[in-house]
KOLMAR-213006 format. One record per residue: x, y, z of N, C-alpha, C in turn. Coordinates in pm, whole numbers. Layout:
<pts>
- n.u,n.v,n.w,ca.u,ca.v,ca.w,c.u,c.v,c.w
- X,Y,Z,X,Y,Z,X,Y,Z
...
</pts>
This chain:
<pts>
- n.u,n.v,n.w,ca.u,ca.v,ca.w,c.u,c.v,c.w
- 60,-151,2,-7,55,-31,97,146,-27
- 40,236,-72,126,348,-60,111,448,64
- 230,495,111,238,523,204,204,707,214
- 208,734,80,127,909,82,77,906,-80
- 32,1039,-104,-60,1039,-207,19,1050,-310
- 188,1083,-315,249,1074,-387,310,934,-434
- 308,863,-382,331,726,-425,176,666,-441
- 67,714,-453,-59,671,-491,-43,768,-644
- 5,869,-670,30,890,-826,136,764,-895
- 213,792,-822,368,740,-912,315,568,-946
- 235,553,-871,160,382,-837,65,391,-988
- -15,485,-1007,-90,460,-1100,-40,486,-1247
- 47,558,-1221,132,675,-1351,161,512,-1429
- 311,403,-1323,339,296,-1359,249,209,-1434
- 138,197,-1399,-13,94,-1437,-13,163,-1539
- -47,268,-1601,-82,344,-1689,52,339,-1816
- 145,336,-1775,229,303,-1892,244,122,-1885
- 232,72,-1798,253,-66,-1846,91,-137,-1920
- 16,-52,-1913,-87,-109,-1985,-77,-3,-2120
- -33,130,-2158,-8,146,-2252,115,92,-2377
- 263,-13,-2295,268,-84,-2390,247,-218,-2422
- 161,-267,-2276,74,-402,-2349,-51,-384,-2428
- -91,-298,-2393,-202,-262,-2563,-130,-214,-2631
- -84,-171,-2681,20,-108,-2786,93,-195,-2854
- 120,-312,-2778,246,-350,-2889,107,-532,-2888
- 3,-549,-2834,-88,-614,-2889,-173,-600,-3053
- -135,-468,-3018,-254,-393,-3144,-158,-397,-3201
- -1,-378,-3212,50,-371,-3347,93,-539,-3376
- 72,-567,-3305,104,-781,-3325,-45,-821,-3420
- -152,-805,-3394,-236,-815,-3424,-268,-739,-3594
- -188,-618,-3543,-220,-538,-3708,-98,-618,-3757
- 20,-662,-3760,95,-736,-3866,56,-871,-3923
- -40,-911,-3780,-130,-1035,-3880,-218,-1049,-3968
- -255,-950,-3949,-379,-866,-4028,-339,-861,-4141
- -245,-781,-4152,-169,-655,-4262,-88,-840,-4374
- -23,-894,-4270,25,-1042,-4371,-72,-1116,-4434
- -198,-1165,-4365,-257,-1270,-4412,-373,-1164,-4469
- -450,-1101,-4420,-558,-1004,-4476,-534,-928,-4596
- -423,-850,-4583,-426,-695,-4677,-278,-672,-4733
- -252,-793,-4771,-169,-799,-4875,-42,-706,-4854
- 21,-747,-4715,100,-641,-4648,84,-498,-4685
- 25,-432,-4624,-42,-276,-4639,-21,-210,-4481
- 21,-76,-4480,49,-54,-4327,-52,5,-4248
- -158,51,-4309,-273,74,-4265,-338,-8,-4189
- -342,-128,-4152,-402,-233,-4048,-322,-232,-3959
- -133,-221,-3943,-97,-178,-3832,-125,-58,-3739
- -87,31,-3823,-104,190,-3783,-300,176,-3677
- -365,157,-3759,-470,116,-3716,-479,32,-3589
- -457,-68,-3571,-462,-186,-3432,-355,-109,-3334
- -269,-38,-3360,-196,45,-3265,-258,163,-3220
- -324,214,-3288,-409,321,-3277,-522,273,-3131
- -564,197,-3148,-711,135,-3091,-617,123,-2967
- -489,63,-2991,-457,-16,-2853,-383,123,-2746
- -355,183,-2845,-367,330,-2751,-446,405,-2702
- -516,357,-2759,-649,447,-2743,-742,388,-2621
- -736,300,-2624,-795,147,-2492,-706,185,-2372
- -565,194,-2384,-477,253,-2301,-531,355,-2233
- -515,485,-2320,-530,616,-2256,-680,601,-2208
- -818,556,-2222,-932,544,-2184,-941,482,-2017
- -842,367,-2033,-848,323,-1900,-760,382,-1786
- -601,467,-1879,-571,550,-1761,-637,689,-1715
- -722,705,-1811,-841,851,-1803,-918,800,-1666
- -939,678,-1667,-1043,600,-1616,-981,605,-1449
- -868,577,-1458,-820,546,-1300,-806,685,-1258
- -759,803,-1326,-756,902,-1258,-887,990,-1227
- -960,1014,-1328,-1084,1092,-1325,-1149,1062,-1226
- -1251,1150,-1180,-1382,1115,-1092,-1462,979,-1139
- -1476,904,-1015,-1573,780,-1112,-1723,844,-1124
- -1764,809,-1288,-1868,800,-1354,-1981,665,-1328
- -2116,693,-1283,-2183,602,-1269,-2269,629,-1399
- -2325,528,-1468,-2435,499,-1632,-2542,562,-1554
- -2586,677,-1604,-2701,710,-1525,-2744,811,-1447
- -2602,873,-1400,-2634,959,-1276,-2550,1087,-1345
- -2560,1171,-1311,-2466,1335,-1340,-2465,1400,-1209
- -2340,1469,-1229,-2278,1557,-1157,-2349,1704,-1148
- -2431,1740,-993,-2511,1841,-1018,-2383,1960,-988
- -2380,2094,-1011,-2307,2188,-983,-2353,2201,-875
- -2246,2358,-802,-2280,2402,-683,-2375,2436,-715
- -2422,2470,-585,-2566,2615,-587,-2521,2709,-552
- -2605,2834,-562,-2531,2969,-563,-2507,2989,-393
- -2437,3093,-369,-2411,3162,-281,-2575,3215,-218
- -2667,3253,-276,-2774,3279,-238,-2886,3156,-214
- -2842,3040,-254,-2954,2942,-206,-2864,2850,-74
- -2749,2895,-47,-2656,2835,55,-2684,2924,165
- -2709,3017,147,-2755,3121,278,-2930,3075,352
- -2970,2959,254,-3102,2986,332,-3075,2850,428
- -3130,2837,549,-3114,2747,634,-3230,2658,651
- -3195,2543,571,-3306,2446,558,-3308,2310,653
- -3225,2313,780,-3238,2213,869,-3328,2232,948
- -3391,2367,951,-3494,2361,1065,-3647,2311,931
- -3734,2321,1030,-3887,2250,944,-3972,2385,925
- -4050,2372,846,-4134,2462,808,-4200,2453,928
- -4310,2556,948,-4356,2602,1079,-4513,2637,1071
- -4584,2554,1110,-4775,2608,1013,-4763,2730,1027
- -4832,2772,959,-4932,2939,958,-5032,2979,1112
- -4973,3101,1172,-5060,3116,1214,-5174,3077,1279
- -5255,3111,1370,-5405,3033,1351,-5447,3184,1283
- -5435,3306,1307,-5491,3409,1284,-5483,3427,1146
- -5388,3395,1019,-5378,3369,891,-5445,3248,826
- -5486,3162,928,-5550,3061,822,-5658,3094,841
- -5692,3040,703,-5840,3044,618,-5939,3019,677
- -6053,3073,678,-6208,3019,799,-6249,2838,706
- -6268,2762,775,-6348,2697,722,-6467,2706,637
- -6553,2644,527,-6640,2710,476,-6784,2653,605
- -6880,2784,645,-6952,2738,683,-7109,2637,640
- -7157,2580,679,-7252,2515,621,-7381,2580,676
- -7485,2562,567,-7630,2617,590,-7703,2520,657
- -7820,2555,775,-7854,2466,803,-7978,2480,771
</pts>
């Protein structure tokens, strides 16, 4: 376990770098195989699959450093200062009896 926040960040960067090397290497290998077997030794399958590996690595690294996102939720912006000054911890009191509307009178 990391002993400080700096160590935690360094460990995350190390994992991201290792992930980048592995995924781009797998993409490069898959591109070379696809290029030789399917595409008559063209260069674009190698570039495309390497780029996909780098993109997947970047997305994983962004996820590890970023704020957690849960599908179906959204982050609300902070309230303006005018709303924060309101004290919402006290319950609303009922209206005084003098302000209450009289009940409808029934005829006899």
